[in-house]
Backbone as JSON, one array per atom type, in Angstrom:
{
  "sequence": "MAVMGMVSGTANAAGSLPCGSGYSCDGYDPNTVSWDSGPDTDQAVSVRGLASVGLRSGKKNGQWYAWAKGTTQAKAGIWIDRSTDGGRTWDGMRGYIHLEGGEGNYTAMNYWPDGTHMRACINVEGVELKCTGWVS",
  "N": [[0.83, -1.17, 0.0], [0.45, 2.28, -0.62], [1.34, 5.47, 0.69], [-0.03, 8.56, 0.29], [1.68, 11.52, -0.56], [3.91, 11.25, 1.08], [7.28, 11.05, 2.34], [9.59, 8.73, 1.29], [11.59, 6.05, 2.64], [14.09, 3.89, 4.05], [14.9, 1.94, 6.93], [18.11, 2.22, 8.47], [21.12, 0.21, 8.91], [21.77, 0.43, 11.6], [19.41, 0.45, 12.88], [17.91, 2.7, 13.35], [15.45, 5.26, 12.7], [14.69, 6.26, 9.32], [14.27, 8.94, 9.14], [15.39, 10.19, 11.27], [14.42, 11.28, 14.25], [11.59, 11.97, 16.45], [9.62, 14.91, 15.75], [10.66, 15.25, 13.21], [10.1, 12.95, 11.91], [7.46, 13.02, 11.19], [5.22, 12.3, 8.66], [6.38, 10.09, 7.48], [6.42, 6.7, 6.19], [4.85, 4.26, 8.02], [5.04, 1.53, 7.58], [7.58, 0.95, 6.76], [9.18, 0.77, 8.91], [11.02, -0.99, 11.34], [9.66, -1.86, 14.04], [10.23, -1.42, 17.56], [8.35, -1.91, 19.48], [5.0, -2.86, 19.03], [3.46, -2.62, 15.75], [0.34, -1.51, 17.18], [-3.24, -1.46, 17.54], [-4.82, 1.17, 18.97], [-7.34, 2.33, 19.37], [-10.54, 2.06, 17.7], [-13.09, 2.91, 15.29], [-16.26, 2.55, 13.62], [-18.26, 3.27, 10.7], [-21.43, 2.9, 10.19], [-21.22, 0.27, 9.12], [-20.0, 0.66, 6.7], [-17.41, 1.63, 6.67], [-14.26, 1.83, 8.42], [-11.92, 3.02, 10.88], [-8.77, 2.94, 12.45], [-6.73, 3.93, 15.2], [-3.41, 3.62, 15.09], [-0.28, 2.6, 16.55], [3.26, 2.68, 17.22], [6.44, 1.95, 18.72], [9.7, 3.21, 18.57], [13.12, 3.32, 19.15], [12.69, 4.35, 21.74], [10.69, 6.23, 21.39], [7.3, 7.17, 20.64], [5.03, 6.76, 17.86], [2.26, 7.57, 15.75], [-0.48, 6.64, 13.55], [-3.21, 6.53, 11.18], [-5.29, 3.85, 10.17], [-7.37, 2.84, 7.68], [-10.36, 1.32, 6.32], [-12.73, 1.02, 3.71], [-15.93, 0.94, 2.07], [-17.01, 2.91, 0.65], [-16.56, 6.26, -0.68], [-14.17, 8.06, 1.14], [-12.36, 10.0, 3.6], [-9.38, 9.75, 5.54], [-7.53, 10.47, 8.54], [-5.26, 11.7, 11.14], [-5.5, 13.41, 14.28], [-3.67, 15.63, 16.4], [-3.19, 16.6, 19.72], [-2.19, 18.87, 22.26], [-3.41, 19.61, 24.55], [-5.24, 17.86, 25.7], [-7.33, 17.53, 23.91], [-8.89, 19.8, 23.72], [-8.07, 21.72, 21.9], [-6.61, 21.18, 18.65], [-4.15, 20.0, 16.29], [-5.05, 19.38, 13.26], [-6.19, 16.91, 10.82], [-3.91, 15.53, 9.99], [-1.74, 13.95, 7.79], [-3.73, 13.37, 5.94], [-5.57, 11.28, 3.75], [-7.36, 10.28, 0.82], [-9.81, 7.86, 0.17], [-11.16, 5.8, -2.32], [-13.08, 3.84, -2.06], [-13.9, 0.42, -1.4], [-11.41, -0.33, -0.59], [-8.41, -0.35, 1.47], [-6.19, 1.58, 3.48], [-3.47, 3.54, 4.83], [-2.4, 6.34, 6.81], [0.45, 8.56, 6.81], [3.01, 8.39, 9.37], [3.07, 10.04, 12.6], [4.78, 11.86, 15.1], [4.43, 11.1, 18.57], [4.66, 12.46, 21.33], [5.18, 12.25, 24.96], [2.45, 13.3, 26.99], [0.92, 14.2, 24.94], [-2.07, 13.93, 23.01], [-3.74, 11.73, 20.76], [-5.92, 11.01, 17.98], [-7.82, 9.09, 15.6], [-9.53, 9.72, 12.55], [-12.37, 9.4, 10.35], [-14.1, 10.31, 7.45], [-16.88, 9.56, 5.86], [-18.03, 10.2, 2.78], [-20.93, 12.12, 2.48], [-22.22, 10.62, 4.39], [-21.23, 10.18, 7.21], [-19.09, 11.59, 9.72], [-16.62, 10.36, 11.82], [-14.64, 9.97, 14.77], [-12.07, 8.35, 16.66], [-11.83, 8.08, 20.26], [-9.84, 10.39, 22.21], [-6.49, 9.47, 22.75], [-3.91, 9.05, 25.07]],
  "CA": [[0.0, 0.0, 0.0], [1.24, 3.51, -0.69], [0.84, 6.62, 1.42], [0.06, 9.72, -0.58], [2.33, 12.71, -0.05], [4.9, 10.97, 2.1], [8.66, 10.87, 1.92], [9.91, 7.33, 1.53], [12.92, 5.76, 3.14], [14.2, 2.61, 4.72], [15.71, 2.01, 8.13], [19.5, 1.86, 8.22], [21.6, -0.98, 9.61], [21.83, 0.68, 13.04], [18.07, 0.28, 13.42], [17.25, 3.97, 13.6], [14.48, 5.65, 11.68], [15.3, 6.95, 8.19], [14.01, 10.36, 9.27], [16.0, 10.69, 12.51], [13.51, 11.0, 15.36], [10.68, 13.04, 16.85], [8.77, 15.56, 14.75], [11.24, 15.12, 11.88], [9.55, 11.73, 11.31], [6.1, 13.24, 10.7], [5.1, 12.15, 7.22], [7.03, 8.88, 6.97], [5.65, 5.47, 6.03], [5.03, 3.38, 9.17], [5.3, 0.14, 7.17], [9.01, 0.77, 6.47], [9.88, 0.79, 10.19], [11.14, -2.21, 12.14], [9.24, -1.33, 15.33], [10.68, -2.07, 18.79], [7.11, -2.3, 20.14], [3.88, -2.6, 18.13], [2.34, -1.69, 15.87], [-0.89, -1.93, 17.83], [-4.41, -0.6, 17.35], [-5.18, 1.72, 20.27], [-8.81, 2.47, 19.34], [-11.11, 1.99, 16.35], [-14.51, 3.23, 15.15], [-16.81, 2.23, 12.3], [-19.35, 4.12, 10.21], [-22.6, 2.21, 9.62], [-20.83, -0.92, 8.37], [-19.4, 1.05, 5.42], [-16.01, 2.0, 6.79], [-13.7, 1.86, 9.77], [-10.59, 3.6, 11.02], [-8.13, 2.64, 13.72], [-5.54, 4.67, 15.58], [-2.31, 2.65, 15.23], [0.93, 3.18, 17.13], [4.45, 1.86, 17.37], [7.54, 2.59, 19.44], [11.02, 3.0, 17.98], [14.17, 4.08, 19.82], [12.14, 5.01, 22.92], [9.7, 7.25, 21.04], [6.05, 6.66, 20.06], [4.52, 7.36, 16.64], [0.89, 7.14, 15.49], [-1.04, 6.82, 12.22], [-4.56, 5.98, 11.02], [-5.46, 2.81, 9.16], [-8.8, 2.8, 7.37], [-10.93, 0.51, 5.25], [-14.02, 1.6, 3.37], [-16.68, 0.51, 0.9], [-17.51, 4.15, 0.05], [-15.55, 7.32, -0.7], [-13.94, 8.56, 2.5], [-11.05, 10.52, 3.95], [-8.9, 9.37, 6.87], [-6.43, 11.28, 9.04], [-5.14, 11.74, 12.59], [-5.4, 14.71, 14.94], [-2.73, 15.63, 17.52], [-3.53, 17.66, 20.67], [-1.31, 19.01, 23.42], [-4.21, 20.05, 25.7], [-6.28, 16.88, 26.01], [-8.39, 17.54, 22.91], [-9.63, 21.07, 23.65], [-7.66, 22.22, 20.58], [-5.76, 20.18, 18.02], [-3.52, 20.15, 14.98], [-5.88, 18.35, 12.64], [-6.13, 16.35, 9.47], [-2.52, 15.17, 9.73], [-1.58, 12.78, 6.92], [-5.0, 13.1, 5.25], [-5.63, 10.59, 2.45], [-8.7, 10.01, 0.31], [-10.03, 6.5, -0.29], [-12.24, 5.77, -3.3], [-14.05, 2.81, -1.72], [-13.46, -0.92, -1.72], [-9.98, -0.42, -0.34], [-7.88, 0.03, 2.76], [-4.92, 2.27, 3.39], [-3.04, 4.14, 6.08], [-1.76, 7.63, 6.7], [1.84, 8.63, 7.26], [3.12, 8.4, 10.82], [3.33, 11.31, 13.26], [5.38, 11.74, 16.43], [3.46, 11.1, 19.66], [5.42, 12.63, 22.57], [4.46, 12.18, 26.23], [1.57, 14.44, 27.26], [0.17, 14.52, 23.73], [-3.19, 13.04, 22.72], [-3.97, 11.46, 19.34], [-7.13, 10.29, 17.59], [-7.95, 8.83, 14.17], [-10.85, 10.13, 12.06], [-12.8, 9.01, 9.01], [-15.28, 11.03, 6.97], [-17.48, 8.87, 4.73], [-18.71, 11.27, 2.05], [-22.38, 12.12, 2.48], [-22.78, 9.7, 5.38], [-20.92, 10.53, 8.59], [-17.71, 11.8, 10.18], [-16.41, 9.77, 13.15], [-13.28, 9.92, 15.27], [-11.86, 7.59, 17.88], [-11.6, 8.94, 21.4], [-8.46, 10.83, 22.37], [-5.65, 8.52, 23.46], [-2.65, 9.67, 25.48]],
  "C": [[0.88, 1.24, 0.0], [0.56, 4.61, 0.11], [1.04, 7.83, 0.53], [0.79, 10.85, 0.14], [3.38, 12.44, 1.01], [6.29, 10.88, 1.49], [9.03, 9.44, 2.23], [11.34, 7.19, 2.03], [12.92, 4.38, 3.75], [15.11, 2.77, 5.93], [17.15, 1.6, 7.8], [19.91, 0.69, 9.09], [21.63, -0.8, 11.11], [20.45, 0.55, 13.68], [17.36, 1.58, 13.74], [16.25, 4.26, 12.49], [15.18, 6.4, 10.55], [15.19, 8.47, 8.31], [14.72, 10.98, 10.47], [15.13, 10.3, 13.68], [12.57, 12.18, 15.58], [9.86, 13.59, 15.7], [9.34, 15.47, 13.34], [10.71, 13.88, 11.16], [8.09, 11.88, 10.89], [6.11, 13.11, 9.19], [5.73, 10.9, 6.65], [6.1, 7.67, 6.99], [5.88, 4.54, 7.22], [5.36, 1.94, 8.8], [6.76, -0.1, 6.8], [9.84, 0.66, 7.74], [9.89, -0.6, 10.81], [10.91, -1.79, 13.59], [9.84, -2.12, 16.48], [9.48, -2.6, 19.57], [5.95, -1.92, 19.22], [4.23, -3.03, 16.72], [1.1, -2.35, 16.49], [-2.01, -0.99, 17.42], [-4.86, -0.15, 18.73], [-6.68, 1.9, 20.42], [-9.26, 2.39, 17.9], [-12.58, 2.39, 16.41], [-14.95, 2.79, 13.76], [-17.97, 3.15, 11.99], [-20.36, 3.23, 9.5], [-22.26, 0.99, 8.76], [-20.18, -0.63, 7.03], [-17.89, 1.25, 5.49], [-15.57, 1.91, 8.24], [-12.33, 2.51, 9.73], [-10.06, 3.23, 12.4], [-6.94, 3.56, 13.95], [-4.47, 3.63, 15.88], [-1.1, 3.36, 15.84], [2.05, 2.16, 17.2], [5.53, 2.66, 18.06], [8.87, 2.21, 18.8], [12.01, 3.91, 18.69], [13.63, 4.92, 20.98], [11.1, 6.07, 22.65], [8.49, 6.61, 20.35], [5.66, 7.46, 18.83], [3.12, 6.79, 16.39], [0.51, 7.4, 14.04], [-2.44, 6.22, 12.21], [-4.53, 4.91, 9.94], [-6.96, 2.65, 8.93], [-9.13, 1.81, 6.27], [-12.32, 1.05, 4.96], [-14.62, 0.96, 2.11], [-17.25, 1.71, 0.15], [-16.37, 5.17, 0.04], [-15.42, 7.92, 0.7], [-12.54, 9.16, 2.61], [-10.67, 10.04, 5.34], [-7.71, 10.25, 7.23], [-6.29, 11.07, 10.54], [-5.07, 13.19, 13.04], [-4.45, 14.57, 16.12], [-3.04, 16.84, 18.4], [-2.54, 17.68, 21.83], [-2.08, 19.47, 24.66], [-5.41, 19.14, 25.96], [-7.46, 16.88, 25.06], [-9.22, 18.81, 22.87], [-9.33, 21.78, 22.33], [-6.76, 21.16, 19.97], [-5.22, 20.65, 16.68], [-4.13, 19.03, 14.15], [-5.55, 17.99, 11.21], [-4.69, 16.04, 9.05], [-2.47, 13.91, 8.89], [-2.82, 12.43, 6.11], [-4.79, 12.34, 3.93], [-7.09, 10.33, 2.1], [-8.76, 8.58, -0.22], [-11.25, 6.5, -1.21], [-13.34, 4.75, -2.97], [-13.57, 1.45, -2.17], [-11.99, -1.13, -1.47], [-9.66, -0.08, 1.11], [-6.54, 0.71, 2.56], [-4.6, 2.9, 4.73], [-2.39, 5.48, 5.79], [-0.28, 7.5, 7.03], [1.85, 8.7, 8.79], [3.43, 9.81, 11.33], [3.85, 11.04, 14.67], [4.32, 11.91, 17.51], [4.2, 11.23, 21.0], [4.54, 12.5, 23.81], [3.64, 13.45, 26.43], [0.74, 14.86, 26.07], [-0.93, 13.49, 23.54], [-3.36, 12.92, 21.2], [-5.34, 10.82, 19.17], [-7.1, 10.11, 16.08], [-9.38, 9.18, 13.76], [-11.08, 9.59, 10.65], [-14.05, 9.8, 8.67], [-15.77, 10.3, 5.72], [-18.37, 9.89, 4.03], [-20.23, 11.08, 2.03], [-23.03, 11.24, 3.52], [-22.5, 10.18, 6.8], [-19.42, 10.7, 8.79], [-17.62, 11.2, 11.59], [-14.93, 9.78, 13.47], [-13.22, 8.97, 16.47], [-11.82, 8.58, 19.04], [-10.14, 9.37, 21.41], [-7.7, 9.81, 23.19], [-4.35, 9.23, 23.81], [-1.6, 8.61, 25.75]]
}
């Protein structure tokens, strides 16, 4: 599967991320990482049996990263939101990708530092927008 708008890379022999670490890794493909822990699904939601999205996470070199993984039978957009105040405000639509239906895909990964909350969202066109709960 391909992530739209991401920078590609592969992990080097030392086992570090191709992007370095932290926020510099926002936008990278989570499937190219040899995770130390995970990936796991932290929460998931579905939209009327048409689509679902899960908040996925993995730990590498002592740091956590998150991304959304969605499947849909209808046109939909998926993304993650990142909040530093428990969800009162957020940096939204991170890694947004559009799905045409009958497919699954995932967004690029984003750094998830301590004290930060993440959620995954899906908007099924003309049907419903749903997000997972905030996870810290």
